[in-house]
N, C-alpha and C positions, 0 to 999 in steps of 0.2 A: 785200140780195142779194149772194151770194158768187159771183163769176164767175171767179176765178183760183185756181190752187193756192196761190199765196202768200197770198191773202186767207183761204182756207180754213185753211191751216196757222196763220196768225196768229190766227184765230178760236179754234181749239182750244188753242193755247198760252196765249192770254189766259184761257180758261176754267180751265186748270190753275193758272195763276199766281194768278188771283182766288180760286179755291177754297182754295189753299194759304194765301194771305194771310188769308182769313176763318177758317181753322182754326188759324192760328198754326203752320203747318207750314213749316219752312225748306226752301228749294230753293237749293242751292249754285249757283255760276256754272256749274259743269260740268253739273249737272242741267238747268239752263235751256238751256244750249247744246245738250245732247242732244235736247231737245224739238224743236229745229229741224233735226236731222240728216236729210239727204236725199241720196239717190243721183241724183235727177233735177232738183234745184233748182240752176240755174246760178249763183244768187246765194249759195248756201251754200258756205262754205269748209271742206272736210273737213280737219280737223287731228287726226291720230292722237294727238298729245300730249293734246288735250282729252279724247278717249275714254279714254286711259290714266289721266288724272286722275280721271275718274268711276269707272273700274274699281278704283282704289286706295281710293275712298270706300265702294263697295258693289258687290255682284254685280249682273249684269244682271237676275236674277230679283227682287232686292230693289228695284231701280230701277223695273222694269216694274210690280211690285205696287203701289208707292207711287203711280205715275202713273195706273194703272188705277183705284185707289181714288178719287183726286182727280177723275178724269174722270166716274166713275160718280156720285159725290155731286154734282158740278157739274150733270150732266144732270138728276138728280132734282130739284135745287133750281130749275133753270131751268123744268122742266116744271110744277112746283108753282106757280111764280110767273106763268107765261105759257103758256096753252094753245098758242099759236103757236110756241113754242120748238122743239118737235119738228120742225117743217118747216124751221126754220133749221138745226138740227143735221143733218137729212137732206140738205139741199142742200149744206152744207159738206162732209159726209162723201162725197157723190157726186163733188163736184169734186176733193177731195183724192185720191180713189181713182184719178184719172187719172194720177197719178205714183207715185213710190216714196219714201215718207216714213216714217221710223221711228215717228212718233207714230201712224200709221195702225194699226200692230200693237196698240197699247194701246187705241186707240179701239174697235177691233173686239172686243177682250176685254172692255172695260168696258160698251159699250152697242150693239155691232154688231147684235144681234138686235132691239133696240128701234128701230133706224134703218131697218130694211128696210121698204120700201113693200109694200103688199099683193101687187102683181103679182110682186114679187121672190121671194115664198115659193114660187112655182110652178116656179122654176128647178131 
């Protein structure tokens, strides 16, 4: 059960890192740091130098595309392996949405439509 934004963020970051590892995709320290970026997490230390480091490595569009792909493939693999995985992703998504976390943008692009619960389609 995911009950805090920190747990939800950690869930998604772990999904990205595990998928990258399984695909032999390198994630630099700056890329990993950016996975944790948040305007609302009091434990996250916003360091503009780290953001600049990532910007020197790749554009925002390239970074987001890379993470969106990893998230999408992670979701597909989790669903294929465990029918209950969708509910875990939905719960983590719902909890994370209570704050302002950069990874949320990429989650929504990768699998946002797949995480909506039936009643949310009527909004």
